[in-house]
KOLNUKOL-460003 format. One line per field, with one value per residue (C-alpha): residue number from 1; residue in one letter; x, y, z. Coordinates in nm, 2 decimals, decimal comma. Layout:
residues N
nr <- c(NUM; ...)
rest <- c(a; ...)
c1 <- c(X; ...)
c2 <- c(Y; ...)
c3 <- c(Z; ...)
This chain:
residues 167
nr <- c(1; 2; 3; 4; 5; 6; 7; 8; 9; 10; 11; 12; 13; 14; 15; 16; 17; 18; 19; 20; 21; 22; 23; 24; 25; 26; 27; 28; 29; 30; 31; 32; 33; 34; 35; 36; 37; 38; 39; 40; 41; 42; 43; 44; 45; 46; 47; 48; 49; 50; 51; 52; 53; 54; 55; 56; 57; 58; 59; 60; 61; 62; 63; 64; 65; 66; 67; 68; 69; 70; 71; 72; 73; 74; 75; 76; 77; 78; 79; 80; 81; 82; 83; 84; 85; 86; 87; 88; 89; 90; 91; 92; 93; 94; 95; 96; 97; 98; 99; 100; 101; 102; 103; 104; 105; 106; 107; 108; 109; 110; 111; 112; 113; 114; 115; 116; 117; 118; 119; 120; 121; 122; 123; 124; 125; 126; 127; 128; 129; 130; 131; 132; 133; 134; 135; 136; 137; 138; 139; 140; 141; 142; 143; 144; 145; 146; 147; 148; 149; 150; 151; 152; 153; 154; 155; 156; 157; 158; 159; 160; 161; 162; 163; 164; 165; 166; 167)
rest <- c(d; g; e; k; v; v; l; s; i; i; e; r; n; v; k; h; l; e; l; d; p; a; l; v; t; t; k; i; l; r; w; g; d; q; a; s; a; e; s; f; l; a; a; y; p; d; r; l; p; s; i; v; v; g; a; d; v; f; h; p; s; f; g; e; p; h; e; v; f; d; l; i; l; a; i; a; d; k; t; q; p; a; v; e; f; v; c; g; l; v; d; r; n; n; r; d; k; v; l; m; a; a; k; q; s; g; f; d; w; e; i; h; e; p; e; i; f; l; p; e; t; l; t; l; e; v; l; s; l; r; k; l; e; l; f; h; f; f; h; r; f; g; e; p; q; q; a; v; s; e; g; q; a; p; t; t; a; a; a; e; q; p; d; a; d; s; a)
c1 <- c(0,01; 0,11; 0,01; 0,25; -0,03; -0,19; 0,13; 0,18; -0,17; -0,08; 0,25; 0,07; -0,18; 0,11; 0,27; -0,07; -0,15; 0,21; 0,28; 0,62; 0,82; 1,00; 0,69; 0,51; 0,65; 0,51; 0,63; 0,51; 0,38; 0,21; -0,05; 0,00; 0,37; 0,60; 0,92; 0,74; 0,69; 1,06; 1,17; 0,96; 1,09; 1,45; 1,40; 1,24; 1,36; 1,35; 1,03; 0,76; 0,40; 0,12; -0,12; -0,15; -0,37; -0,46; -0,68; -0,90; -0,67; -0,94; -0,97; -1,01; -0,73; -0,48; -0,51; -0,69; -0,81; -0,62; -0,29; -0,37; -0,41; -0,10; 0,10; -0,03; 0,08; 0,41; 0,51; 0,35; 0,52; 0,46; 0,59; 0,28; -0,04; -0,22; -0,18; -0,46; -0,55; -0,77; -0,88; -1,16; -1,36; -1,54; -1,77; -1,71; -1,92; -1,61; -1,71; -1,81; -1,48; -1,29; -1,46; -1,42; -1,03; -1,02; -1,18; -0,96; -0,66; -0,77; -0,90; -1,17; -1,34; -1,56; -1,71; -1,79; -2,08; -1,99; -2,18; -1,93; -1,61; -1,69; -1,66; -2,01; -1,91; -1,89; -2,18; -2,19; -2,33; -2,03; -1,77; -1,91; -2,22; -2,07; -2,10; -1,79; -1,72; -1,44; -1,31; -1,09; -0,95; -0,77; -0,55; -0,45; -0,12; -0,13; -0,50; -0,76; -0,94; -1,30; -1,47; -1,72; -2,04; -2,10; -2,08; -2,00; -1,68; -1,41; -1,40; -1,05; -0,87; -0,75; -1,10; -1,23; -0,96; -0,79; -0,46; -0,40; -0,13; -0,38; -0,61)
c2 <- c(0,00; 0,36; 0,47; 0,38; 0,34; 0,08; -0,10; -0,12; -0,28; -0,53; -0,62; -0,68; -0,91; -1,10; -1,15; -1,24; -1,51; -1,63; -1,62; -1,71; -1,40; -1,59; -1,61; -1,29; -0,95; -0,60; -0,29; 0,06; 0,07; 0,39; 0,33; 0,49; 0,59; 0,45; 0,51; 0,32; 0,02; 0,03; 0,05; -0,26; -0,44; -0,36; -0,45; -0,80; -0,92; -1,28; -1,24; -1,10; -1,15; -1,37; -1,20; -0,83; -0,66; -0,29; -0,07; 0,21; 0,22; 0,34; 0,69; 0,93; 1,15; 0,85; 0,85; 0,61; 0,26; 0,11; 0,23; 0,00; -0,30; -0,20; -0,18; -0,52; -0,67; -0,50; -0,64; -0,98; -1,31; -1,42; -1,78; -1,84; -1,94; -1,62; -1,30; -1,23; -0,87; -0,82; -0,46; -0,26; -0,04; 0,26; 0,36; 0,73; 0,71; 0,53; 0,15; 0,10; 0,26; 0,04; -0,28; -0,16; -0,12; -0,45; -0,63; -0,44; -0,55; -0,90; -0,94; -1,16; -1,07; -1,17; -0,92; -0,98; -0,77; -0,58; -0,82; -1,10; -0,90; -0,62; -0,70; -0,72; -0,44; -0,19; -0,08; 0,07; 0,40; 0,43; 0,37; 0,57; 0,70; 0,54; 0,17; -0,04; -0,37; -0,61; -0,70; -1,02; -0,98; -1,26; -1,25; -1,57; -1,59; -1,77; -1,80; -1,61; -1,38; -1,36; -1,13; -1,29; -1,14; -0,95; -1,19; -1,49; -1,68; -1,76; -2,12; -2,20; -2,43; -2,10; -1,97; -2,29; -2,39; -2,08; -2,18; -2,09; -1,84; -1,60; -1,56)
c3 <- c(0,01; -0,04; 0,31; 0,61; 0,85; 0,62; 0,56; 0,94; 0,98; 0,70; 0,87; 1,21; 1,02; 0,86; 1,21; 1,37; 1,10; 1,16; 0,78; 0,66; 0,61; 0,33; 0,14; 0,24; 0,18; 0,25; 0,09; 0,01; -0,35; -0,47; -0,72; -1,06; -0,97; -1,21; -0,99; -0,71; -0,94; -1,06; -0,69; -0,60; -0,89; -0,79; -0,44; -0,52; -0,87; -0,76; -0,54; -0,76; -0,63; -0,74; -0,50; -0,45; -0,20; -0,22; -0,03; -0,20; -0,51; -0,75; -0,59; -0,90; -0,77; -0,80; -1,17; -1,42; -1,33; -1,61; -1,45; -1,15; -1,37; -1,55; -1,24; -1,13; -1,44; -1,45; -1,11; -1,12; -1,12; -1,47; -1,39; -1,20; -1,38; -1,26; -1,05; -0,80; -0,69; -0,41; -0,32; -0,17; -0,39; -0,27; -0,56; -0,64; -0,96; -1,11; -1,06; -1,43; -1,55; -1,31; -1,44; -1,80; -1,74; -1,57; -1,86; -2,11; -1,92; -1,93; -1,57; -1,45; -1,12; -0,83; -0,60; -0,23; -0,07; 0,26; 0,47; 0,39; 0,48; 0,73; 1,10; 1,25; 1,51; 1,20; 1,01; 0,66; 0,80; 1,03; 0,75; 0,45; 0,28; -0,04; -0,12; -0,03; -0,22; -0,20; -0,55; -0,62; -0,97; -1,16; -1,46; -1,60; -1,80; -2,12; -2,14; -2,32; -2,07; -2,02; -1,78; -1,54; -1,46; -1,14; -0,85; -1,03; -0,95; -1,21; -1,29; -1,21; -0,94; -0,80; -0,74; -0,63; -0,40; -0,25; -0,09; 0,28; 0,19; 0,01; 0,32)
């Protein structure tokens, strides 16, 4: 993530989940910033991600949605069958533009409604007046891409059997 406070929370979650630090890396990545992508690639030339997590990366002030998908593809480990990108989306009248950019970049997706991922102690009214959704984007390397309809899971082994490291 591009914010230190968010990165700190992610690092705490990695420790709390007792994930192997040799397999899970956290680093500042500023969305839409080419220099940040180059820094990321230089720091981890042999450890490119197959899963990327972002928070509110489609804010209109951060650039165009296609830049986010371009960045994901630029840093992804292309030796893996796919790259997964999980992020929250607060709809600022740009949801259709985000999904069009995803489709044009060759990503499939599934959408999780807030009731699935928000803690019960928080309500939508507390968080925002805007709709919050959790998106799970998939880009399969070496396969023709086909965007799935809203709420429909892609039909791949990765979607049907998520591994423990992606939780």
